N, C-alpha and C positions, 0 to 999 in steps of 0.2 A: 790248146790252153797253156801247156807247159812252155811252148815256143813263145807265146805272148808274154808270159811271166819272165822268161829269160831275156827277152828283148827289153822289157821294162827295167830289169836289173841292169842290163848292159847300158842303157841310156843313163840310168842313175849313177852308175860307176863312172862313166865318162865325165858326167857333170861334176861328180865329186872330185875326180883327179884334177880337173881344171880349177875347181874352187879352192883346192888345197894350196894352189900356188899364190893365192891372195889371202890377205888378212881377213878373218871372219869379223863382220861388223854387226851382225844381228844382235848378239848377246854382249853385254858390257864386259869389259876386261876385268876378270876376277883373278888374275895371276897372283899367286901367293908363294911364299917360301914353303917348300915341301918338308913337313916334319918327318923325322926318321923313326917315329914311334909306330904304334899300331892304329887300328881304326879309331880308337877312342881319343886320339889327338885332334880329330877333325870335327867340323860342324857342317851342316848343310841347311839350305833354305827349303822349307816345304811349300806345297802348292798354295798355301794361304799367305806366304811371305814371311812366315815366322822362322827364326833360326833354331835349328835343332842340334843340341849337343849330342854327338854320336856316342859319348861316354855313357849315355842312358841305355845303350845296347849291351853293356857288359854282361857276359854270361849267356848271350844269345848267339845262335848261328845265324849269319846274315848273308843274304844273296843280293848283290848290287847289280842292277840291270839298266842299260841305256836303251830307251824304247822309242818307238815311232808309231803313229796311228795309221799311216798310209803305206805300209811296207808289206812285202810278201811274207815277212815273218811275224806280222802283227797278230795272227791267230795264236801265237805262243802265249798271249795274255791269258787265254783260256786255260792252258796247261800250268801257267804260273799260279793262277788262282786255285786250281786243284791242288797244287803243291802246298800252297799257303794254308788252305783249308785242312789238309791232312796233317800238317806238321806245326802249325802255329801254336797249338796247345802244348807242344813238346819243346818249344823254344826257338822256332824259326821266325825270322823277320825278313821281309823283302822290301828293298828300297828301289823304287821305280823312278829313274831320272829321264824324262823326255829330252830328246836331243834332235835338233833339226839339221845336223851337219852332214847327213848321209842321204843324198838325193832330195833334200828339202822335204822329207816325208813326215815331219812333225810340225806342220805350219801353224797349228792353232795356238791360242792362248792357253795358259795354265788351266783356266776354267773350262775352256772348250775340250781340252784333252781329257780332263777329269770326267766331264759329262759323257764323253764318248766311251771311255773305259768302263765306267760304272754302268752305263746304259747298255753297252754291247756285250761286255764280258763279266759284269757284276763283280768287278774287282773290289776287294776290301783291304788290300795291303797298302802301305804308305806310298803316296805319290808325291814326289818332290817337285820343286820348280824346274822349269826347263833350263838346261845348262849347255855349255860346250865341253866336250870331252877330249878334244885334240886342239893343237895350236896354242898360241900365246894366251888365249882366253880360257884354256882348260882349267877347271877348278883344281885346287890343291889335292882334293880327294882323288881325282882321276889321275893326276900326275903320279901320286903314290901307288895307286892300283896298278898302273901300267909298268912302273918300275919294279914292283914286286912280282908281277906275273905278265911277262911279255907275250906277244902273239905267238901261238903255238901251231898255227896252220889250220886251214879249213878242212873239214871232213870231206875229202874228195870222192868218197863212196856215195855221197849225196850229190845228185846232179847239180843242185844249186851251189854246193861247195866247189865242185869241179869248175863250174862256170865262173864263179867269182874269182877263183885262183887264176884261171886263164886270163880273165879281164884285167885283174890287177897286175899280173906278171907282164902283160903286154905293155903296160904303161911304165912299170918299174920292175926289172928282172929280180931285184933284191928287196922287193916290198915286204917280204916276210921277215926281214931282219929288223924292221922298224916296229917298236912296241906299241905304236898307236892303235887305237880302236879302229877296226876295219869296217864295221857295219853295225846296224841296229841289232839289238838283242844279244849283245856280248854280255857275259855274266861273270861275276867274280864271287867266289864262295869264301866266306870268312868264318873262322872257327870261334869257339866260345872265349878265346883269349884275345881276339881281335886281330888275328894273323890271316893274311891271304893264303889260302891253301890250294886254290885251283882257279883257272880261268877257262871258261867255256865259250867257244865261238858260236855264232847263231846257227851254224849247220850241225853242231853237236846234238845228238838226240836228247830230248828232255828226259828220257829214261835214265841217261847217264847222270844228269843233274839230280834227279830224284834219288838215285842210289847213293850219290856222294853226300847229299843232305842227310839221308837216313843214317849213313855211317857216322857222321859227326854228331848226330843227336843220340847215339846209343850211350 
């Protein structure tokens, strides 16, 4: 079973590396000038198409996640919901941004993705409209997040992390020097003042995310 999952990841990575050489066309170009402020300088579009001013999150601890519904890491939705249930009452908000740039693993519409997440994992945290997080069409929010917290490396003690590292490095020996999002379920933790304090790659254990959130909420 693990071999099958690794092969699926490998095929998706190869497809991703090839796709990165071309301009993404699925999502509209939303390139913006990146503000140098904190989270509260940005807005985002929610799953209903409404613009959300992120300044409404002042005083909250925020976890921003790019997600996919057909990924090997998709079960992290369950752990994210547990995290939200445990800490939302203490000031945690989670912003879920579906993204189809990694192996085309979020192919559904906003409505289909929402139905899948609520029906399969009973998610109750905020789900935003599908976006691009890399390339010319990356939103200003994600340009800022990547600038504040570049790629820190996969957890290679996790077999999936070791495999992803090997695959990406075979395509680009210096891939880890690029701040771009590498895969689904990359997470950015933001403190109550709107500052990015940490980036978690999808192979980082959710227990580490939990501990970091709890520390900020103290």
